[in-house]
Backbone as CSV, one residue per row, in Angstrom:
resi,resn,N_x,N_y,N_z,CA_x,CA_y,CA_z,C_x,C_y,C_z
1,MET,0.778,-1.108,-0.121,0.320,0.396,0.456,0.890,1.288,0.042
2,SER,0.476,2.196,-0.595,1.116,3.588,-0.836,0.795,4.550,0.023
3,GLU,1.644,5.260,0.961,1.946,5.932,2.053,0.902,7.529,0.667
4,TYR,0.527,7.606,-0.607,-0.283,8.676,-0.645,-1.673,8.291,-0.957
5,SER,-2.618,8.563,-1.101,-3.926,8.573,-0.891,-4.439,9.766,-1.539
6,TRP,-5.887,9.583,-2.562,-6.993,10.303,-2.521,-7.870,10.661,-1.631
7,PRO,-8.805,11.596,-2.003,-10.131,11.546,-0.745,-11.175,10.402,-1.060
8,SER,-11.210,10.750,-2.354,-11.842,8.919,-3.052,-11.592,7.635,-2.857
9,GLU,-10.178,7.857,-2.030,-9.869,6.088,-1.754,-10.035,6.071,-0.859
10,HIS,-10.513,7.227,0.571,-11.024,6.183,1.874,-12.314,7.299,2.257
11,GLY,-13.235,7.097,0.823,-14.608,7.555,0.818,-15.492,8.562,1.065
12,ARG,-14.348,9.644,0.444,-14.565,10.700,1.039,-14.364,11.504,-0.165
13,CYS,-15.368,11.682,-1.327,-14.558,12.362,-2.528,-15.739,13.395,-2.318
14,GLN,-16.059,14.460,-2.414,-16.418,15.339,-2.395,-16.723,16.862,-3.384
15,ALA,-15.926,15.965,-4.133,-15.871,17.018,-5.724,-17.002,17.980,-6.588
16,ALA,-18.882,16.631,-5.970,-19.211,17.990,-6.599,-19.666,18.241,-5.620
17,GLY,-19.643,17.979,-4.461,-20.274,18.508,-2.988,-19.511,19.936,-2.728
18,ALA,-18.468,19.771,-2.933,-17.348,21.083,-2.773,-18.191,22.026,-3.673
19,ALA,-18.266,21.870,-4.841,-18.501,22.431,-5.956,-19.763,23.225,-6.179
20,ALA,-20.965,22.321,-5.457,-22.231,23.472,-5.367,-22.450,24.051,-3.728
21,ALA,-21.456,23.928,-2.970,-21.786,24.513,-2.128,-20.758,25.876,-2.028
22,TRP,-19.572,25.823,-2.858,-18.716,26.787,-2.612,-18.760,27.941,-1.833
23,THR,-19.920,28.829,-2.645,-19.742,29.906,-2.275,-20.416,30.353,-0.740
24,ASP,-21.053,29.017,-0.168,-20.982,28.932,1.297,-20.015,28.911,2.347
25,THR,-19.329,27.914,1.558,-17.723,27.865,2.815,-17.405,28.479,2.584
26,VAL,-17.093,29.419,1.275,-15.707,30.852,1.382,-16.555,31.559,2.623
27,ARG,-18.033,31.732,2.791,-18.991,32.776,3.487,-18.518,32.165,5.208
28,SER,-18.262,30.646,5.254,-18.482,30.294,6.738,-17.396,29.663,6.870
29,LEU,-16.660,29.942,6.062,-14.939,29.317,6.544,-13.724,30.791,5.599
30,PRO,-13.867,32.371,6.449,-12.759,32.708,6.280,-11.677,32.921,6.494
31,VAL,-10.897,33.879,5.384,-9.140,33.140,6.532,-9.174,33.694,7.462
32,GLY,-9.213,33.399,7.959,-8.392,33.298,9.491,-9.400,32.303,10.434
33,THR,-10.398,31.694,10.149,-11.323,31.263,10.388,-10.152,29.473,10.862
34,PRO,-10.076,29.829,12.707,-9.616,27.800,12.797,-10.254,26.758,12.527
35,ILE,-10.284,26.037,12.281,-10.830,24.409,12.139,-10.154,23.451,12.752
36,ALA,-11.205,22.212,12.448,-10.647,21.359,12.881,-10.750,20.162,12.104
37,GLY,-10.533,19.218,11.775,-10.723,18.005,11.020,-10.077,16.533,11.013
38,GLU,-10.460,15.619,9.883,-9.497,14.379,9.773,-8.813,14.609,8.281
39,VAL,-7.605,14.207,8.634,-6.609,13.581,7.115,-7.632,12.740,6.509
40,VAL,-7.697,13.073,5.390,-8.854,12.024,4.595,-7.914,11.285,2.947
41,GLY,-6.742,12.060,3.290,-5.719,11.785,2.243,-4.516,12.201,1.850
42,ARG,-3.574,11.905,1.656,-2.242,12.270,1.761,-1.498,12.414,-0.334
43,GLN,-0.443,13.388,-0.310,0.353,13.833,-1.423,0.794,13.592,-1.136
44,PRO,1.765,13.571,-1.996,3.903,14.830,-1.767,3.770,16.295,-1.561
45,PHE,2.563,16.739,-1.936,2.651,18.294,-2.240,1.751,18.443,-0.612
46,GLY,0.945,17.634,0.283,0.044,18.590,0.984,-1.137,17.058,1.451
47,VAL,-1.505,17.424,1.861,-2.938,16.964,3.081,-4.192,17.173,2.469
48,PHE,-5.393,16.173,2.691,-6.181,16.717,2.190,-6.767,16.553,3.931
49,LEU,-7.870,17.362,3.963,-8.899,17.403,4.674,-9.674,17.648,4.527
50,SER,-11.321,16.704,6.145,-12.228,17.154,5.586,-12.485,18.103,7.434
51,ILE,-13.422,18.575,7.085,-13.226,19.983,7.998,-14.891,19.886,8.632
52,ASP,-14.396,19.938,9.590,-15.304,19.477,10.939,-16.428,20.244,10.806
53,GLY,-17.925,20.149,10.728,-19.035,21.160,10.490,-19.176,21.630,9.146
54,ARG,-18.283,21.095,8.234,-18.229,21.307,6.615,-17.791,19.743,6.239
55,PRO,-19.162,19.608,6.342,-18.934,17.837,4.850,-17.936,17.874,3.884
56,GLU,-19.134,19.056,3.189,-18.419,19.628,2.117,-17.690,19.770,1.776
57,ALA,-16.993,20.742,2.454,-15.411,21.417,1.899,-14.119,20.305,2.116
58,VAL,-13.727,20.758,1.007,-11.773,19.968,1.027,-11.321,20.918,1.635
59,GLY,-10.471,20.980,3.024,-9.232,21.446,3.099,-8.278,20.855,2.316
60,LEU,-6.971,21.240,2.347,-5.430,20.908,1.640,-4.492,21.996,2.408
61,ALA,-3.408,21.199,3.539,-2.566,21.957,4.237,-0.968,22.012,2.733
62,ARG,-0.938,22.176,2.133,0.243,22.483,1.557,1.694,22.267,1.945
63,VAL,2.440,21.523,1.408,3.813,21.060,2.138,4.438,22.154,1.888
64,ASP,4.482,22.633,1.218,5.131,24.369,0.899,5.131,24.793,1.828
65,ARG,4.036,24.604,2.994,4.325,25.625,4.780,4.404,24.508,5.420
66,MET,4.727,23.143,5.163,5.162,22.646,6.436,7.140,22.784,6.333
67,PRO,7.781,22.747,7.669,8.630,22.986,8.578,9.548,21.569,8.305
68,ARG,10.660,22.194,7.342,11.336,20.821,6.590,11.537,19.964,8.057
69,CYS,11.540,19.776,8.802,11.979,18.533,9.501,10.492,17.535,10.467
70,MET,9.377,18.407,10.195,8.002,17.378,10.176,8.042,16.459,8.506
71,GLU,6.655,16.397,9.176,6.502,14.830,8.334,5.147,15.147,8.468
72,LEU,4.180,14.730,6.574,2.514,14.909,6.657,2.087,13.706,7.618
73,PRO,1.198,14.606,7.872,0.386,13.889,9.270,-0.592,12.620,8.138
74,THR,-0.446,11.570,8.947,-1.346,10.299,8.306,-3.312,10.423,8.152
75,VAL,-3.451,9.892,7.084,-4.548,9.795,7.567,-5.307,9.412,8.311
76,GLY,-6.671,9.908,8.853,-6.998,9.426,9.795,-6.772,10.927,10.820
77,GLN,-5.507,11.175,11.372,-5.284,12.079,11.559,-5.865,13.457,12.364
78,LEU,-6.387,13.355,13.291,-6.861,14.495,14.213,-5.865,15.788,13.986
79,VAL,-6.285,16.789,13.000,-5.392,17.842,13.375,-6.631,19.268,13.069
80,THR,-5.689,20.357,13.743,-6.289,21.537,13.711,-5.620,22.745,13.311
81,GLY,-6.288,23.628,12.912,-4.973,24.835,11.578,-6.029,26.417,11.735
82,GLU,-5.671,26.365,10.950,-6.160,28.122,10.283,-6.369,28.453,8.866
83,VAL,-7.259,28.661,8.772,-7.893,29.143,7.267,-6.743,30.051,6.468
84,VAL,-5.937,29.732,5.012,-5.032,30.427,4.930,-5.966,30.927,3.183
85,TRP,-6.136,30.868,2.749,-6.501,31.008,1.264,-7.971,29.918,0.541
86,HIS,-8.510,30.298,-0.106,-9.492,30.143,-0.994,-9.155,30.034,-2.274
87,ALA,-9.711,28.569,-3.715,-8.412,28.080,-4.264,-10.166,28.051,-5.174
88,GLU,-10.808,29.005,-6.008,-11.474,29.093,-6.602,-12.073,27.965,-7.674
89,HIS,-11.046,27.538,-8.288,-10.956,26.597,-9.855,-11.058,25.121,-9.353
90,ASN,-10.409,25.171,-7.910,-10.737,23.498,-7.758,-11.398,23.703,-6.100
91,HIS,-11.660,24.065,-5.809,-13.044,24.435,-4.517,-12.237,23.737,-3.206
92,GLN,-10.902,24.726,-2.861,-10.337,24.451,-2.114,-9.942,25.510,-1.225
93,VAL,-10.234,24.861,0.160,-9.262,25.843,1.246,-8.235,25.236,1.826
94,GLY,-7.507,26.608,1.826,-6.094,26.192,1.889,-6.324,26.257,3.683
95,ILE,-5.585,25.500,4.034,-4.986,24.992,5.500,-3.640,25.674,5.980
96,MET,-3.639,26.564,7.124,-2.499,26.068,7.653,-2.471,25.382,9.065
97,LEU,-1.380,24.013,9.313,-1.739,23.723,10.297,-1.034,23.403,11.478
98,ARG,-1.897,23.305,12.409,-1.373,24.684,14.065,-0.116,24.388,14.313
99,GLU,0.461,22.895,14.022,1.594,22.377,14.444,2.709,22.797,14.377
100,TRP,2.432,23.105,12.118,3.371,24.156,11.068,3.242,25.618,11.923
101,ALA,2.366,26.010,12.099,2.746,27.174,12.275,2.936,27.982,13.742
102,GLU,3.019,27.022,14.646,4.000,26.860,15.797,5.386,26.717,16.110
103,HIS,5.409,25.947,15.038,7.260,25.577,15.015,7.955,26.907,14.845
104,GLU,8.756,26.696,15.612,9.761,28.085,15.322,10.915,27.241,14.550
105,ASP,11.457,27.814,13.296,12.630,27.757,12.471,13.859,28.587,13.112
106,LEU,14.653,27.050,14.067,16.174,28.144,14.989,17.546,28.576,13.833
107,LEU,16.775,27.680,12.374,17.955,27.731,11.562,18.521,29.209,11.831
108,PRO,18.000,30.558,10.885,17.851,31.239,11.823,19.298,32.194,12.623
109,ARG,19.075,31.345,13.923,20.062,31.462,14.869,21.261,31.066,14.752
110,PHE,21.427,30.432,13.665,22.961,29.502,13.431,23.897,31.128,13.054
111,VAL,23.022,31.514,12.097,23.760,32.336,11.289,25.109,33.527,12.102
112,GLU,24.377,33.227,13.554,25.259,34.213,14.282,26.512,33.266,15.087
113,ARG,26.264,32.083,14.709,27.643,31.372,15.580,28.056,30.481,14.577
114,VAL,28.333,31.803,13.367,29.437,30.689,12.689,30.215,31.263,12.942
115,GLY,31.194,30.280,13.192,33.140,30.064,13.906,32.927,29.517,15.280
116,GLN,31.650,29.366,15.875,31.745,28.861,17.201,31.450,26.612,17.253
117,VAL,31.944,26.297,18.235,32.253,24.421,18.249,30.527,24.941,19.371
118,VAL,30.346,23.156,18.654,28.917,23.552,19.322,28.815,21.873,19.333
119,THR,27.856,20.981,19.897,27.803,19.938,20.469,27.042,19.492,19.331
120,GLY,27.189,18.152,18.648,25.556,17.797,18.177,25.238,16.058,17.937
121,ARG,24.303,15.546,17.732,24.422,13.968,17.409,24.700,13.400,15.761
122,VAL,25.523,12.368,15.489,25.355,12.155,14.277,23.945,11.502,13.771
123,THR,23.446,11.820,12.881,22.127,10.702,12.331,22.094,10.355,11.438
124,LYS,22.633,10.917,10.383,23.477,9.817,9.710,24.552,9.848,8.598
125,ILE,24.969,8.570,7.823,26.894,8.685,7.232,26.141,7.983,6.117
126,ALA,27.137,8.952,5.440,26.608,8.981,3.515,28.031,8.637,3.243
127,PRO,27.958,8.808,1.572,29.426,8.638,1.212,30.275,10.370,1.011
128,ILE,29.902,10.968,1.686,29.955,12.273,1.345,30.437,13.086,2.802
129,GLY,30.090,12.404,3.853,30.488,13.017,4.964,29.367,11.893,6.443
130,TYR,28.666,13.094,7.042,28.139,12.623,8.256,27.138,14.058,8.871
131,PHE,26.115,13.398,8.745,25.579,14.178,9.352,24.891,14.744,10.478
132,VAL,25.070,16.142,11.084,24.835,16.189,12.914,24.183,17.342,13.274
133,ARG,22.655,16.974,14.032,22.072,17.313,14.360,22.456,18.336,15.467
134,ILE,22.275,19.836,15.135,22.661,20.478,16.511,21.632,21.202,16.914
135,ALA,20.140,21.387,16.394,19.586,21.787,17.259,18.211,21.471,16.691
136,ASP,16.866,20.920,17.319,15.966,20.891,16.950,15.524,21.511,15.807
137,CYS,15.666,20.221,14.519,15.035,20.160,13.400,16.529,21.021,12.440
138,VAL,17.635,21.468,12.842,18.626,21.823,12.038,19.896,21.101,12.251
139,GLU,19.711,20.351,11.195,21.098,19.254,10.293,22.139,20.018,9.867
140,GLY,23.250,19.737,10.258,24.294,19.991,9.595,25.441,18.743,8.394
141,LEU,26.119,18.861,7.566,26.797,18.164,7.524,28.464,18.349,7.358
142,VAL,29.221,17.248,8.112,30.768,17.308,8.042,30.781,17.010,7.116
143,PRO,31.845,17.810,5.836,31.628,16.696,4.495,33.185,15.809,4.203
144,LEU,33.542,15.207,3.756,34.702,14.482,3.754,35.504,14.767,3.354
145,THR,36.630,15.767,3.464,37.743,16.401,3.291,39.450,15.668,2.621
146,GLU,38.985,13.923,3.313,39.708,13.725,2.255,39.366,12.226,2.230
147,PRO,39.895,11.200,1.296,38.996,10.297,1.671,38.966,8.988,2.636
148,VAL,38.028,8.641,3.267,38.507,7.803,4.008,37.499,6.276,3.701
149,ALA,38.809,5.319,4.094,38.171,3.684,3.803,36.886,3.338,4.802
150,ASP,36.534,3.829,5.292,35.589,3.551,6.538,35.228,4.400,7.175
151,LEU,34.116,5.098,6.574,33.759,6.516,7.980,33.188,5.574,8.879
152,ALA,32.510,4.292,9.055,31.798,4.442,10.610,33.022,3.708,11.389
153,GLN,33.931,3.887,11.020,35.541,3.721,11.912,35.293,4.789,12.841
154,LEU,35.054,5.601,12.315,35.559,6.830,12.908,34.496,7.507,13.842
155,VAL,33.083,7.689,13.096,31.935,8.213,14.013,30.884,7.066,13.586
156,ARG,29.849,6.869,13.934,28.559,5.983,14.458,27.180,7.157,14.706
157,GLU,25.370,6.548,14.157,24.792,6.934,14.145,24.903,7.236,15.899
158,ASP,24.175,7.766,16.274,23.881,8.007,17.526,24.965,8.814,18.520
159,GLN,26.215,9.112,17.674,27.229,9.276,18.725,27.555,10.675,18.542
160,ASP,27.520,11.732,19.697,27.820,12.937,20.364,29.331,13.586,19.681
161,VAL,29.484,14.781,18.933,30.549,15.053,18.756,30.507,16.383,18.518
162,SER,31.248,16.792,18.863,31.434,17.878,18.272,31.831,18.879,17.155
163,VAL,31.564,19.920,16.805,32.001,20.427,15.116,31.569,22.241,15.586
164,ARG,32.546,22.582,14.162,32.633,23.701,14.349,31.028,24.312,12.889
165,ILE,30.412,25.329,13.631,29.890,25.822,12.478,30.571,26.535,11.403
166,VAL,30.880,25.809,10.535,31.690,26.722,8.931,30.731,27.689,8.578
167,ALA,29.631,27.374,8.085,28.686,28.698,6.529,27.138,27.852,7.436
168,VAL,26.254,28.654,7.064,25.176,28.737,7.273,23.967,29.390,5.769
169,ASP,23.334,28.535,5.097,22.861,29.047,3.629,21.518,29.149,4.043
170,LEU,21.063,30.397,4.788,19.233,30.122,5.043,18.387,30.149,3.747
171,GLU,18.832,30.939,2.738,18.022,30.152,1.282,18.635,28.664,0.973
172,ALA,19.043,27.875,0.800,19.268,26.698,0.977,19.012,25.991,1.724
173,THR,18.629,25.859,2.738,18.389,25.760,4.243,19.906,24.650,4.228
174,ARG,20.598,25.385,4.006,22.221,24.385,4.634,23.124,24.323,5.821
175,VAL,23.482,24.154,6.855,24.950,23.732,7.490,26.285,23.444,6.987
176,LEU,27.105,24.099,7.188,27.972,23.113,7.108,29.277,23.049,8.119
177,LEU,29.428,22.168,8.487,30.211,21.826,9.932,31.476,21.393,9.539
178,SER,32.125,21.369,10.568,34.091,20.809,10.229,33.538,20.056,11.204
179,ALA,34.785,19.115,11.532,34.655,18.156,12.473,35.534,18.832,13.850
180,GLU,35.499,18.440,15.161,36.375,19.242,15.506,37.072,17.824,16.538
181,ASP,36.152,16.606,17.176,37.018,15.730,17.989,36.826,14.360,17.337
182,VAL,36.991,14.812,16.703,36.805,12.659,15.622,37.936,12.478,15.091
183,ALA,38.727,11.796,15.278,40.064,11.496,15.017,40.140,9.815,14.037
């Protein structure tokens, strides 16, 4: 079974009802309205919601509004959020999920810390180097500067290491690190 599905696959095909009720939906769910609902479909671009009290309304929480360290909610999960837009062409109500809106992006805080040594935990070992989590939702790459026969001999996942923050690219959401205590 795929991790992705459309609302119709779960018996929640509301396209005809959404079109017929569109004017009433927009009037009763203006931008800024808090909502609650159930995830009824999941796609790489976001999740579809059945909005409580408005069964004909199709809500969409788009992945471009999701913090990079979070995952899409699963089908059947109950969520809360706020209406942020209306798309008349496909009769969808845009939703910003509350957990996404309340999430603070910590990456900008690290721009001022370039040059500092911090402690983090190795999260992944890759052929190009290893990734270290230096804060909630902030990971950086320690690239290999010279060939290593077996990187796993130097570091292992879940190991705490000291790294220097070399660069922070906010636009690309990347952090470049250098090893400080790995021999």
